N, C-alpha and C positions, 0 to 999 in steps of 0.2 A: 425108622420103624416105629418109634414111640409116637411120633406125630401121626403116622398112618393109622395106628391103633386107635388114637383119640378120634380120628376122622372116620372111623369104621371103613377104612379103605385098605384092603390087603396090599402088601408090597407088590405083588405081581400086577395088580390093577394099576397102581401108580406107575410102575415100570412101563406098562403098555401105553399109558397116556403119554408119558415123557418121550418114549421111543417114536410114537406117531407124530408128535409135534415137532421134535427136532429133525425128523426126516422130511419135514415139509416147510422148512424155513424159506424155500424159494417163493412161496406165496407172499411172504412179507417183502422180499426183494423186488418182486414184480410191481407191487404197489408203489414202492418208493422210487423205483426207476421211472415209473409213469409220473409220479409227482414231480420229480426232478425236471422232466420234460415240460410239464404243464407250467411250472414256475419259471422255466426258461433258464435254469442254472446248468452250468457245466459240471458242477459238483454240489452235492447236497450234504451239508455238514450236520452234525448231531443237533445243533441249535436250530436247524431249519425243519426238522422232521415233523413238527406239529404246526408249522405255518399254515394258516388258512389259504385255500385256493382263492385266486382273485376272481370269484364268481359272485355276482350280486343277484342274479336271476332267481326269482321265486321266493325271496325272503318275505315273510309275512307273519302277522300275529294271528293267534287263534283265541276266540272268546272262550270263556269257561264252558258255555253250552256246546260250542263246536268241539272242544276237547272231550267233553263227555260223550258226544255222539260218535266221535272217531274211535275212542277206546271201546265204548259199548258195542259198536258195529263190528269191530275187529274181533273182540272176544266172542260175541254171539255167533259170528260166522264160523268160528271153530267149534263152539259148544254153547247151546242155549242155556245150559246150566251155569256156565261161567258168566254169560251175559246177565243172568238173573242176579248173581251175586254182585256184579258190578253195579247194577241198579240199586241194590240194597245199600251199598256203601254211599251212594249219592242221596237216595231218598231218605235214609235214616240218619244222615249227617254224621257219618263215620269218617269224614275226610276234613282236615283243616288245611286249607290251601291259601287263605287270604293273606295278603301282605299287611303286617301290623308293626307299629313301632316296637323296637326291642325284641321282636320275635327272633329266635335263633335261626341260623341258616341251615341248609341241608334238607334231606328228605329221608324218611324211614317209615316202617310199619311196626306196630307193637301189638302183640297178642293179648296184652293185659292179663285177665284172669279167666278161667274156664266158664264162670257164670256170666260173663259179659261177652264182648265181641272184639275183634281187632279194630284198631284205628290206623288211619293213614295220615301222615304229616308231610307237607311240602310247602314251598313258596312259589305260587303260580304267577308268572309274569307274562304269559301269553306267547312265549316263543315255542318253536317246534321241539326244542330240547325239553321244555316243560311238559309237553304232551307225552313224550317218551318217558319222562320221570313218573308222570301219573300212571302210565301203563305199567311201569316197573313196580311201583309201590303197591298198586292194586293186585299185581301178581302175588306179592308177598302176603297181602291181606287175604286173598282168596285161598292161598296155601294154608294159612293159619286157621281160617274159618273151616275149611274141609277137614283138617286134622283135628281141630277142636271137637267137631261133630262125631268123628269116628274113633278117636283114640283117648285113652286116659292121659292125665297130665304128664306122666313120665315119658310119654311117647310123642308129645307135641313138638318139642324143640329138635329140629333136624340137625345132623352134623354139618360142619362148614362146607363139606363137599357138595351137598345137595340143597343148602339153604337158599341159593340163588336160582334154583331150577325154575320155579313158577314165574318169578319176576322177569328173568331174561327171556323166557318163552313168550310172556305177554308182550314184552318190548318187540320181539321179532314179529309177532302177529301184527302189531300196530305199524312197525316200520314198513313191512311189505304192503300194508294197506295204504299208507301215506305215499309210498313211491308209485303205486298203481294210480293214485289220484292225480299225481303231479304231471301236468302236460309238457312242461319245459324240460328238454334234455339236459340243459346246463344245471338246472336246479336238482334234477335227479342225480347228476354227477356229484354235486356238492354233498348231497345227502348220503350217497354211497361212500364217498371218501371219509366222511365223518364216522359213519357206522363202522367201516373197516378199521379205522384207527382205534376206535373204542374197543373193538373185538381183539385187535392185535395186542393192545396193552394188557388185556385180560388173559389172553391165551398164550401168545408167543413170548411176550415180554416177561410174564410171570414164570414161564418154564425156563427162559434163559437165565432168570435170577435164581431159579432152583438149581440150574447147572453151575452157577457161581457158588452157591452154598455147598454143593457137592464137591466142587473143585477146592474150595477153601478148607473144608474139614478134612478132605482126603490129603491135601498138602500138609495140613497141620499135623496129622498123625505121622507122616513120614519125614517131614522136614523140621518139626519143632515150631517154635514161635515164629509167626510170619510178619515181616516188616510191611509197612504201608505199600512200598513199591511192588512187593510180591502180590498183595491183594489187588492192587491196581491192574497188574498184568493179567490176573485171572478174570477180573471183571471185563477188561477189554477183549480178551480172547472169547469169552462166552457171548458178549454182545456182538462182536464182529461175525461170529458164526451165524447169528440170526440175520443181520442186515446184508451179509455178503458184500457185493461191490456197490450196493445201492446208496449207502450212506457212509460218509467219511467221518470216522470217530477220531477226534483229536486226542492227543495224549492227556490233555487236561480232563477229558471225560472219564479218565480212569478212576478218578476219585468219587464218582457218582454212587458207588456202592455204599458210601458212608452216610447217605441221607435216608437210608431205608431202615426204619426201626425194627421191622419184622425179623431181621437177621439176628437181633439180640433178644427181642421180647418174646417172639414166638418162632423159634428156629424150626425150619422144615415146613413152614405153613404155606408159603406163597403158591405152591402148585395147586392148592385148593381153589383158587380163583379160576385157573385154567380148567380144572376138573368141572366146575359148575358151568362155565360158559360153553365149553366144548360138548358137555353132556346135552345141553339144551340144543345146540346147533345140530347135533346128531339126531336127537329126538325130532327136531323140526324137519330134518331130511327124511326121517321115517314117516312122518305125517304126510309129507308131500307124495311119498310113494304109496302109502296105504289108504289115504283119503279119510273120509269122515269116521270110519270105524275106529280110527286111532284115538279119537277124543275121549271115549268112555274109559279106554285102557289108561290113558294119561291121567284122567281124574282119579282113577283108582290108585295110581302111583302117588299122587299128591296126598290123598286121604290116608295113605299108609304112614305118613310122617316118619317117625324114628322107631317104628315098631320092629324093624329088622335091619340087617345090613343093606346098604344101597344096592349091592350086586344081586341080593336075593329079591328085593322089591322089584327091581327093574327086569329081573329074569321073567317076571309074569307078563311082560310085554315083548318077550323075545329078544332081550338085550343081554349081551355078554360083555361086561365091563372089562374083563381080562383079555379080550380079543382086540388087538390093534386095529382090526378092520372096522370095529364099531367106532372108535375114535376117528378113523379116517372118514367116516360118514359126515361128522361135523366139519372136518377140514375140507371136505368136498364142497360144503356149503360156502365156506370162505373163498375157496378157489373159484367157484361159480360167480361169486360177487365181484371178485377181481376181474374175471373175464368180462363181466357186464360193464364194469368200470372202464376197462380198456376200450371196449367198443364205443361206449358213450363219449369218451375223450376224443376218439378219432372222428366221431360224428360232429361234436361241438367245435373242436379245434383242429380241423384237417391240416391246416398250414404247419402245425407243430410236428406233424408226422409225415410230411411230404418226402 
């Protein structure tokens, strides 16, 4: 409850999110059953789950100009206002993407100070993932720019639950545009698999880790100090609930809770990743249903920044964060992507499903 309060997320909103995700673990299992078949394995072990699919089709590099056009076109198709901001970031040199000796790795956006403007930092190597990173960080930059224009300094920094809203939404716009452009079914299959696994790690994996935290603290209150073996058991139980029969988790995997610093440094935090990602997927689903009229409402949500509780801000676009049906909107987006992935896999590799 203390973490929820810091995140401006009432307990009932978080409970609705967790209930929706845990009741849809079958989406994860469907993907990994499919991956097991595509890899030709009788059993998929925990160390196999992030193995790349053996698909080489469609691998290509993108020039910086191509990346700019892809991101600009995807953002502009959704909202010309967003496209205009993207152009400003490029034209006014608010992006540092060149590879330089001793430059740090990673990518981020920084709001700097109200009298200036946001900056975007990344290392562009020309890969498809870099195009997605550019779209992601420009989403952050756009969010910062809109809030800077509309809000005083104290309302510019959003809580963790909505901090990734604009960035992930921008990624989704570009991902859909890239897949529409890709003519090769095998390449689209690889793109879908990568996108799904990224989303799964953010939505389902983080909620399963939240369930581990819940199990750990609940057991500690009733059982006293917990030995390593008991923690291992809680970890395996909550992870197996997510994967079902699709992935075999070895007993050695039971220790994997110990590499996650969040459990000690920021207890109760991990669900915020799922909150942000699923919020975006649900909003994207609403956009597909409502059409262009949704764009202005969405920009209003971004410009609101931290001026109110997220559930109050999002209520202006007809969203009820306390309703599990809203979170199911986002889960339906993932479910549809898995259905698309299954159809593509049967088209590209019919012999594996004969």
